[in-house]
C-alpha positions as CSV (number, residue, x, y, z in Angstrom):
1,M,-38.5,-87.1,16.2
2,Y,-37.6,-89.0,13.1
3,I,-35.1,-91.7,12.2
4,Y,-33.2,-91.8,8.9
5,N,-32.4,-95.5,8.5
6,I,-29.8,-96.9,6.0
7,T,-29.7,-100.6,5.6
8,T,-26.6,-101.9,3.8
9,N,-25.6,-105.4,2.6
10,I,-21.8,-105.5,2.2
11,E,-19.8,-108.4,0.7
12,G,-18.1,-110.5,3.4
13,S,-14.6,-109.8,1.9
14,H,-15.1,-106.0,2.4
15,E,-17.0,-106.2,5.7
16,Q,-14.2,-105.2,8.1
17,K,-12.9,-102.4,5.9
18,W,-16.5,-101.1,5.6
19,L,-17.1,-101.4,9.4
20,D,-13.9,-99.5,10.2
21,W,-14.8,-96.8,7.7
22,M,-18.3,-96.5,9.0
23,Q,-17.3,-96.2,12.7
24,N,-14.2,-94.0,12.2
25,T,-15.1,-91.9,9.2
26,H,-18.7,-92.0,7.9
27,I,-20.8,-91.9,11.0
28,P,-18.6,-89.1,12.5
29,E,-19.0,-87.2,9.3
30,M,-22.8,-87.7,9.3
31,L,-22.9,-86.4,12.9
32,A,-20.6,-83.5,12.1
33,T,-23.2,-82.1,9.6
34,G,-25.1,-81.0,12.7
35,K,-28.3,-82.5,11.3
36,F,-28.4,-85.6,13.4
37,S,-28.7,-86.0,17.2
38,S,-27.6,-89.7,17.4
39,A,-26.4,-92.7,15.4
40,K,-26.9,-96.4,16.1
41,L,-25.0,-99.1,14.1
42,C,-26.7,-102.5,14.2
43,K,-25.9,-105.8,12.6
44,V,-28.9,-107.5,11.1
45,L,-28.9,-111.1,12.4
46,I,-30.9,-112.7,9.5
47,E,-28.8,-114.4,6.9
48,E,-29.5,-113.0,3.4
49,E,-30.0,-115.4,0.4
50,M,-27.8,-113.1,-1.7
51,G,-24.9,-113.5,0.8
52,G,-23.0,-110.7,2.4
53,V,-23.5,-109.2,5.8
54,T,-26.3,-106.7,6.5
55,Y,-26.2,-103.7,8.8
56,S,-28.6,-100.9,9.7
57,V,-27.5,-97.4,10.8
58,Q,-30.2,-95.3,12.4
59,Y,-29.7,-91.6,12.6
60,G,-31.9,-89.5,14.9
61,V,-33.2,-86.2,13.4
62,E,-35.5,-83.6,14.8
63,S,-37.6,-82.8,11.8
64,L,-38.4,-83.7,8.2
65,E,-37.2,-80.2,7.1
66,I,-33.8,-80.9,8.5
67,L,-33.7,-84.3,6.8
68,K,-34.8,-82.7,3.5
69,E,-32.0,-80.1,3.9
70,F,-29.5,-82.9,4.5
71,H,-30.6,-84.7,1.3
72,E,-30.2,-81.5,-0.7
73,T,-26.8,-80.5,0.6
74,E,-24.5,-83.1,2.4
75,A,-26.1,-86.4,1.2
76,P,-24.7,-86.4,-2.4
77,I,-21.2,-85.7,-1.2
78,L,-21.3,-88.4,1.5
79,K,-22.9,-91.0,-0.8
80,N,-20.2,-90.3,-3.4
81,K,-17.5,-91.1,-0.8
82,A,-19.2,-94.5,-0.1
83,N,-19.6,-95.3,-3.7
84,S,-15.9,-94.5,-4.5
85,L,-14.7,-96.8,-1.8
86,F,-17.1,-99.7,-2.0
87,A,-18.7,-99.6,-5.5
88,G,-19.8,-103.0,-6.6
89,H,-19.4,-104.5,-3.2
90,F,-22.5,-103.3,-1.4
91,V,-26.2,-102.4,-1.9
92,Y,-28.3,-100.2,0.4
93,F,-31.7,-98.7,0.8
94,E,-32.9,-95.8,2.9
95,T,-36.0,-95.5,5.0
96,E,-37.4,-92.5,6.8
97,L,-39.3,-93.3,10.0
98,Q,-41.4,-91.3,12.4
99,L,-40.9,-92.1,16.1
100,M,-44.3,-92.7,17.5
101,D,-43.5,-93.8,21.1
102,K,-40.4,-94.3,23.2
103,Q,-40.5,-96.3,26.4
104,F,-37.9,-97.6,28.8
105,S,-37.8,-100.6,31.0
106,A,-38.2,-99.9,34.7
107,V,-35.8,-102.8,35.4
108,N,-32.1,-102.1,34.9
């Protein structure tokens, strides 16, 4: 199992519009590609010197081959949508992670 992580810093004045778009459009479009098994949207709680608000979205993916296919096919289209809506108001970076262990608490 792998995680495709995208960390985004969005200007505060565009935060709510970006969050609405992420939750109601972008994340559903990512999942609709059939490449990802899950998505988690997290707010980063550290204040950035550059300002803005930072979020991390973590998409679960079964293999690096599937992720590579995503990068070659759907990713350019989906990235262009984000750029057309929020150009100049956000920065982001992508990280690919390999899940090494998954444990759950016995206490609920």
